[in-house]
N, C-alpha and C positions, 0 to 999 in steps of 0.2 A: 604470563599473558602479555601480549603486545598492546601497547596503548594506541588507540585510534588517533589518526591525525585530524579527524573531524571534530569540529567544536561541539561543546555541550549543546543539548537540545535547547531551542529557543523557548523561554518560559511563556511567551505570548502564544506561540504555536501550540504548546502543550495545553494551555487554557482553552484555546479554540477546540482542540480535539476532544478534551473532556466535556466541553459544552455540547459539541456535536453528538458525542456518545449519549449524553443525557437526553438530547432532543430526539434522537433516533429511538432510544429505548421507550420514551414516552409515546412516540408515534406508534410503535408496534403494540404497546399496551392498549392504545385507543383503537387501533385497527388491526386486529390479529390476522385478518385476511391478507393484508399487505405483507406481513411477515411471512405467511405461507407462500405468497407469490414470489417474494425475493428469495426464499429458501429454494424454491423450484428453479429459479434462474441460476442460482449458485450451483445447484446440483447439475444443471445442464452444462455449465462451464466446466465443472469438474469431470464430467463424463464425455464431453465433446472433444474436438480437436485440440483444445488447450489442456486436456487432462494430463499430458506428459510434457507440456511445454511452458508451464507457468513461469519458471525462472528465466527461461530463454526469452519469453515475451517481455518480462520486466526489464531485462538487460537491453533488449532491442529498443524498447520504448525510451529508456534512459539514453542510449546511444543516439537515437533520433533527436532527442531534445538537445543533446550536446552539439550534434551536427548543425541543427537549425540555429543554434546560438552563434555560430560562426567562430567559435573559439575551441580550444582544447578543453578537456574536462576529465573528471574521474567518475567511476561508478563503484559503489561499495554495496556489497550484499552482506547482511548479518542474519544469522540464524540463532535465536535464543531458545530457551526452553518453551517459550510461549508464542513467539512471533517470528516472522520472516520480514526483514526490512530490506528495501532496495532504494538507494539514494543516489542522486547524481548532482553535479554542480553545473549542468548545462543550461 
């Protein structure tokens, strides 16, 4: 397996994400209708024009961010058993 040139995940960012996940989970427990609404939105994204373009859109958004930064940059896509990650340094 090739070692990634990207640095290890930022511990502060990981703490933020874990906190956000807890907040969102709590919010959905308190308001199940909100969860249903968001699920319908996600299903709409899945079946609409984006249904076959998710990766293309992620890469395009990353490329746009790099372009707007006025510098060159990289985009990395990772697929794990559980997640799809798209990162850029733009």
